C-alpha positions as CSV (number, residue, x, y, z in Angstrom):
1,M,-29.7,26.1,-12.0
2,L,-29.8,22.3,-13.3
3,A,-28.9,20.1,-10.3
4,S,-28.7,15.8,-10.2
5,M,-31.6,13.8,-9.3
6,T,-29.9,13.7,-5.6
7,P,-31.7,16.7,-3.2
8,I,-29.7,19.2,-2.4
9,P,-30.7,20.9,1.0
10,A,-31.3,24.3,1.8
11,V,-28.6,24.6,4.3
12,M,-25.4,22.7,4.9
13,K,-22.7,21.9,7.5
14,A,-19.5,24.3,7.1
15,V,-16.5,25.8,9.0
16,R,-16.7,29.6,9.1
17,L,-13.8,31.8,9.9
18,L,-15.0,34.6,11.8
19,G,-12.2,36.7,12.6
20,H,-8.4,37.2,12.9
21,G,-7.4,35.2,15.8
22,G,-7.4,32.1,17.8
23,L,-8.9,28.3,17.0
24,D,-12.1,30.2,19.0
25,Q,-12.4,32.2,15.4
26,L,-13.0,28.8,13.6
27,V,-17.1,27.4,13.8
28,Y,-18.4,24.4,12.5
29,S,-21.9,25.2,12.0
30,D,-25.1,23.4,10.8
31,D,-27.0,26.1,9.0
32,V,-24.9,27.5,6.6
33,P,-27.1,28.2,3.6
34,T,-25.9,26.1,0.3
35,P,-24.6,28.1,-2.3
36,E,-25.8,28.2,-6.0
37,P,-23.8,28.1,-8.9
38,G,-24.0,31.4,-10.8
39,P,-23.4,31.6,-14.3
40,G,-20.5,29.4,-15.4
41,E,-20.0,27.9,-12.3
42,V,-21.0,24.2,-11.0
43,L,-21.4,22.9,-7.2
44,I,-19.2,20.3,-5.8
45,D,-20.6,17.9,-3.2
46,V,-17.0,18.4,-0.9
47,H,-16.1,14.8,-0.4
48,A,-12.6,16.0,0.9
49,C,-10.5,18.7,1.4
50,G,-6.9,19.0,2.0
51,M,-5.4,21.5,5.0
52,N,-2.4,24.0,4.3
53,N,-0.2,26.7,6.0
54,T,-2.6,29.4,4.4
55,D,-5.3,28.7,6.1
56,V,-3.7,29.2,9.6
57,W,-1.7,32.2,8.3
58,V,-4.9,33.6,7.0
59,R,-6.5,33.1,10.4
60,E,-3.9,34.6,12.5
61,G,-3.5,37.7,10.2
62,A,0.7,36.7,9.9
63,Y,1.1,38.0,6.5
64,G,1.8,41.8,7.8
65,T,2.5,44.9,5.6
66,E,4.9,46.0,3.6
67,T,5.9,48.6,6.4
68,D,5.2,46.5,9.2
69,P,5.8,43.0,8.8
70,G,4.3,42.2,12.8
71,S,0.8,44.0,12.1
72,V,-2.3,41.8,11.2
73,S,-2.7,41.5,7.9
74,T,-3.9,38.9,5.5
75,W,-2.7,37.0,2.2
76,R,-3.0,40.1,-0.2
77,R,-2.1,42.7,2.2
78,G,-3.3,46.0,1.2
79,R,-5.3,44.2,-1.6
80,S,-7.0,41.9,0.7
81,T,-10.5,40.3,-0.7
82,L,-11.1,38.4,2.6
83,T,-14.6,39.4,4.4
84,F,-15.8,37.1,7.5
85,P,-17.2,34.7,7.8
86,R,-15.3,32.9,5.4
87,I,-15.4,29.4,4.6
88,Q,-11.4,28.5,3.9
89,G,-10.3,25.7,2.1
90,T,-8.3,25.4,-0.8
91,D,-7.7,21.8,-1.9
92,T,-11.5,20.5,-2.9
93,V,-12.4,16.8,-4.3
94,G,-16.0,15.9,-5.0
95,E,-18.5,15.4,-7.3
96,I,-20.3,18.1,-9.8
97,V,-24.0,17.9,-8.6
98,A,-25.1,21.0,-9.9
99,V,-24.1,23.6,-12.5
100,G,-25.1,27.1,-13.7
101,Q,-26.4,29.0,-16.8
102,G,-23.7,28.2,-19.5
103,V,-22.4,25.2,-18.3
104,P,-23.3,21.6,-19.9
105,A,-25.5,19.4,-18.0
106,A,-23.4,16.6,-19.0
107,R,-20.6,17.6,-16.3
108,I,-23.0,16.6,-13.8
109,G,-21.6,13.4,-12.2
110,Q,-18.3,14.3,-12.7
111,R,-15.8,13.9,-10.1
112,V,-13.1,16.6,-10.2
113,M,-10.4,18.2,-8.0
114,V,-10.5,22.4,-7.9
115,D,-7.9,24.5,-9.3
116,F,-8.4,26.7,-6.2
117,S,-6.5,29.7,-8.0
118,I,-8.8,32.7,-8.9
119,Y,-6.6,34.3,-11.7
120,N,-8.0,37.4,-12.5
121,R,-6.7,37.1,-16.3
122,P,-7.9,36.3,-19.0
123,E,-6.9,32.5,-20.5
124,G,-3.4,32.6,-21.9
125,D,-2.3,35.1,-19.8
126,D,0.0,33.4,-17.3
127,S,0.9,36.5,-15.0
128,L,0.0,36.1,-11.7
129,A,-0.1,39.7,-10.4
130,D,-3.7,39.9,-9.5
131,I,-4.5,36.5,-8.2
132,D,-6.0,35.2,-5.4
133,Y,-8.0,32.3,-4.4
134,I,-11.0,30.0,-3.4
135,G,-11.4,29.9,0.4
136,H,-9.9,33.3,0.6
137,G,-11.4,35.7,-2.1
138,R,-14.5,33.4,-2.1
139,D,-16.2,30.6,0.0
140,G,-14.1,27.1,-0.1
141,G,-14.0,23.6,0.4
142,Y,-14.5,23.5,4.3
143,A,-17.8,22.7,3.7
144,E,-20.3,20.1,2.5
145,Y,-20.8,22.1,-0.8
146,V,-18.9,24.7,-2.2
147,A,-19.5,26.4,-5.8
148,V,-16.6,26.9,-8.0
149,P,-16.0,28.5,-11.5
150,A,-16.7,25.3,-13.8
151,E,-13.0,26.1,-15.6
152,N,-11.2,25.7,-12.1
153,A,-13.1,22.0,-11.9
154,Y,-11.1,19.4,-13.4
155,E,-12.3,16.1,-13.8
156,I,-10.1,13.1,-12.5
157,T,-10.1,9.5,-14.0
158,S,-7.2,8.1,-12.0
159,G,-8.3,5.0,-9.5
160,I,-6.4,7.2,-6.3
161,G,-9.2,7.8,-3.8
162,D,-11.1,11.2,-2.7
163,A,-8.7,11.7,0.6
164,E,-5.7,10.9,-1.1
165,L,-6.5,13.1,-4.3
166,A,-7.0,16.1,-1.9
167,T,-3.4,16.2,-1.2
168,F,-2.5,17.7,-4.1
169,C,-3.9,21.1,-5.3
170,C,-2.9,23.2,-3.1
171,A,1.0,22.0,-2.1
172,Y,1.9,20.4,-5.7
173,L,0.7,23.7,-7.4
174,T,3.1,25.8,-5.2
175,A,5.6,23.3,-5.7
176,E,5.5,23.1,-9.5
177,Q,5.4,26.8,-9.9
178,M,8.2,27.0,-7.3
179,L,10.5,24.7,-9.7
180,D,9.2,26.8,-12.7
181,R,10.5,29.9,-11.6
182,A,13.8,28.3,-10.5
183,R,13.5,27.0,-13.9
184,L,15.1,23.7,-12.9
185,G,16.1,21.3,-15.0
186,A,17.2,17.4,-15.7
187,G,20.5,16.5,-13.9
188,E,20.5,19.7,-11.4
189,R,20.7,19.6,-7.8
190,V,18.2,21.5,-5.5
191,L,18.3,21.5,-1.8
192,V,14.6,21.5,-0.3
193,T,13.9,22.7,3.0
194,G,11.0,21.9,5.0
195,A,10.4,18.8,3.0
196,S,8.9,16.8,5.2
197,G,5.3,19.2,4.8
198,G,3.0,19.2,1.8
199,V,4.9,21.4,-0.5
200,G,8.5,20.5,0.1
201,S,7.3,16.9,-0.1
202,A,5.8,17.6,-3.4
203,I,8.9,19.5,-4.5
204,L,11.0,16.1,-3.8
205,Q,8.5,14.4,-6.1
206,L,8.1,16.9,-8.8
207,A,11.8,17.4,-8.9
208,R,12.2,13.7,-10.1
209,V,9.5,14.2,-12.7
210,R,11.9,17.0,-14.0
211,G,15.3,14.4,-13.9
212,A,16.4,16.7,-11.3
213,I,18.2,15.3,-8.1
214,P,16.5,16.6,-4.5
215,Y,18.1,16.4,-1.5
216,A,15.9,17.4,1.9
217,V,16.2,19.2,5.1
218,S,14.3,17.9,7.6
219,S,14.0,17.2,11.3
220,A,15.0,13.9,12.8
221,G,12.9,10.8,12.4
222,K,11.7,11.4,8.9
223,E,14.5,10.5,6.8
224,D,13.0,7.3,5.7
225,A,10.0,8.4,4.6
226,L,11.9,11.4,2.5
227,R,13.7,9.0,0.5
228,A,10.9,6.9,-0.1
229,I,9.5,9.8,-1.9
230,G,12.3,10.9,-3.8
231,A,15.0,12.3,-1.7
232,E,18.6,11.2,-2.6
233,D,19.3,11.9,0.9
234,V,18.5,13.8,4.4
235,V,20.5,16.8,6.2
236,L,19.0,17.5,9.5
237,R,18.2,20.9,9.6
238,D,19.9,21.2,13.2
239,A,23.3,20.1,12.1
240,P,25.7,22.3,13.7
241,D,27.2,23.5,10.3
242,L,25.0,23.1,7.7
243,V,26.6,24.4,5.0
244,A,29.6,21.9,5.3
245,E,26.8,19.4,6.0
246,V,25.2,19.7,2.8
247,E,28.4,20.3,0.5
248,R,29.5,16.8,2.3
249,M,26.8,15.7,1.2
250,V,26.2,16.8,-2.2
251,D,30.0,16.7,-3.1
252,G,30.0,20.4,-3.8
253,P,27.0,23.2,-3.6
254,V,23.7,23.2,-5.0
255,D,22.2,24.5,-8.3
256,V,18.9,25.2,-6.7
257,V,17.4,26.1,-3.1
258,A,13.6,25.7,-2.7
259,D,13.1,26.9,1.0
260,L,9.9,26.6,2.6
261,V,11.6,28.1,5.9
262,A,13.9,31.3,5.6
263,G,14.6,32.4,9.4
264,P,18.1,31.9,10.6
265,M,19.1,29.5,8.2
266,F,18.5,32.0,4.9
267,N,22.1,33.0,4.6
268,D,24.0,29.6,4.7
269,L,21.2,28.5,2.2
270,L,22.5,31.5,0.0
271,R,26.1,30.2,0.8
272,I,25.1,27.0,-0.4
273,L,24.2,27.7,-3.7
274,R,26.8,27.7,-6.9
275,P,28.2,30.9,-8.4
276,E,24.6,31.8,-10.9
277,G,22.7,29.5,-8.3
278,R,18.7,30.0,-8.3
279,Y,16.9,30.4,-4.8
280,T,13.1,30.5,-4.8
281,T,10.9,30.6,-2.0
282,A,7.1,30.1,-1.4
283,G,7.0,30.0,2.4
284,A,8.6,31.3,6.0
285,I,7.8,28.8,8.7
286,G,11.0,29.7,10.3
287,G,10.9,33.1,10.0
288,P,9.9,36.1,7.3
289,V,12.1,38.7,8.4
290,V,15.9,37.6,7.5
291,D,19.3,39.4,7.3
292,L,20.9,38.9,3.9
293,D,24.3,40.2,2.8
294,L,24.0,41.6,-0.4
295,R,27.5,40.7,-1.6
296,T,26.6,37.3,-1.4
297,L,23.6,38.1,-3.6
298,Y,26.0,39.9,-6.7
299,L,29.2,38.5,-6.0
300,K,27.8,35.0,-6.9
301,Q,25.3,36.4,-9.6
302,L,22.5,34.6,-7.7
303,E,18.8,35.0,-8.5
304,L,16.3,35.1,-6.0
305,H,12.7,34.4,-6.9
306,G,9.4,34.7,-4.9
307,S,6.8,32.1,-5.4
308,S,2.8,32.0,-5.0
309,Q,0.7,29.7,-6.2
310,G,0.6,28.6,-9.8
311,T,-0.7,29.1,-13.6
312,R,-3.1,27.3,-14.8
313,T,-0.4,25.5,-17.3
314,A,1.7,24.2,-14.2
315,F,-2.0,23.0,-12.7
316,R,-2.9,21.3,-16.0
317,R,0.3,19.5,-16.0
318,L,-0.2,18.4,-12.1
319,V,-3.4,17.1,-13.6
320,R,-1.4,15.0,-16.4
321,Y,0.9,13.6,-13.5
322,I,-1.7,12.5,-11.6
323,E,-3.4,11.0,-14.6
324,N,-0.1,9.0,-15.8
325,G,0.6,8.4,-11.9
326,D,3.9,10.2,-12.5
327,I,3.5,11.8,-9.0
328,R,1.4,9.8,-5.9
329,P,-0.3,11.5,-2.9
330,L,1.3,11.2,0.4
331,L,-1.8,11.6,2.8
332,D,-0.9,11.3,6.5
333,R,-4.2,10.8,8.3
334,T,-8.1,12.3,7.9
335,F,-10.1,14.2,10.4
336,R,-14.1,14.5,10.2
337,L,-14.8,18.3,9.9
338,S,-16.8,18.3,12.4
339,D,-13.2,17.9,14.3
340,F,-11.7,20.4,13.1
341,H,-9.9,22.3,15.6
342,E,-8.4,18.9,16.5
343,A,-7.3,18.8,12.9
344,Q,-5.6,22.4,12.7
345,R,-3.8,21.4,16.4
346,T,-2.3,18.5,14.9
347,F,-1.5,20.4,11.4
348,M,0.3,23.2,13.3
349,S,2.5,20.4,15.2
350,K,4.4,19.6,12.2
351,T,5.3,16.3,13.5
352,Y,3.9,14.3,10.3
353,V,5.1,13.6,7.0
354,G,3.0,14.6,4.0
355,K,-0.6,16.1,4.3
356,L,-3.7,16.2,6.5
357,V,-7.1,15.7,4.8
358,V,-10.9,17.1,6.1
359,V,-13.6,14.9,5.2
360,P,-17.1,15.8,5.7
361,D,-18.7,13.7,8.4
362,R,-21.8,12.5,5.5
363,H,-18.6,11.0,3.7
364,W,-16.3,9.6,6.5
365,S,-17.6,6.2,6.4
366,T,-16.5,5.6,2.7
367,V,-13.9,8.5,2.2
368,G,-12.2,9.6,6.0
369,A,-12.1,6.5,8.2
370,P,-9.7,4.5,5.9
371,H,-7.8,6.7,6.6
372,A,-7.8,8.1,10.0
373,A,-5.5,7.7,13.1
374,S,-5.4,4.2,14.6
């Protein structure tokens, strides 16, 4: 291992998930062994790490199985790579401080953003059939240090700060992949549910980059913030007649629905689509088990697309968008890593717009404090 001149401690502070269950399963420790980068890997001094729904769902074991949706199961269901204890955290931003065999020493000192996907496929193969992710199949960024494959660490030269940069990785890749799956094009109208969350707010921006017209579904009080990041208009999720309200707002049906909620509104979302419209989903915070009238599906010639994470191609596109200033971060606030329980309770409240980010305590004054809640 080649390292920077800064000493790397033998142990570090980290939040470890000890098993499925409540917040008590997340334990902040100050004696976790610092990882060493293996061949083809880099060691990152973590400056910030964004929070995501998958952190909560994996902790709760809320993914179910194909035969029992209510059973405790993790993200990959019957093919799980999750072992305990596990350090979660997908949206890692920091500085490379050491490299493993085969990685140029010149990478030490680079400021990087981590593509959290473990593709399990060679370069050029964009299949996601075997995909896993950092923070699930291997330790992630809720720690002072993390080791990742060198190819997953992308140097970023943009002037965006570390905490703000940590809002992009998982949410924006998930959003971009959803739009890729739905083949959203310029001039098309897309309805986005869960629009104030990390993925939903990302879809609003990424749809605009494509020249599409996004409409948001969200709770009251968030309308101005959503319009500011790209929503053409906003419909309240508790509208008495969601279909009629959307059609009034849009002046007709939409081309694409990008859904992160599902639950009771699922069939209304299919009704809102035009004939030959496309529905894409990467989440179901309103309820994962829905009723489907297949006649709506086949009589309207609809397409339904499931989506999760994204491809190398999509992530590299995001890096280009960031460097070009085509998309901007939507950071609500930061939390100290040692206050992780408070951070996840706030995350689960869904009373904010955009993303929450955790910062290791030793970087708090420079990275976290400027974005903390007042």
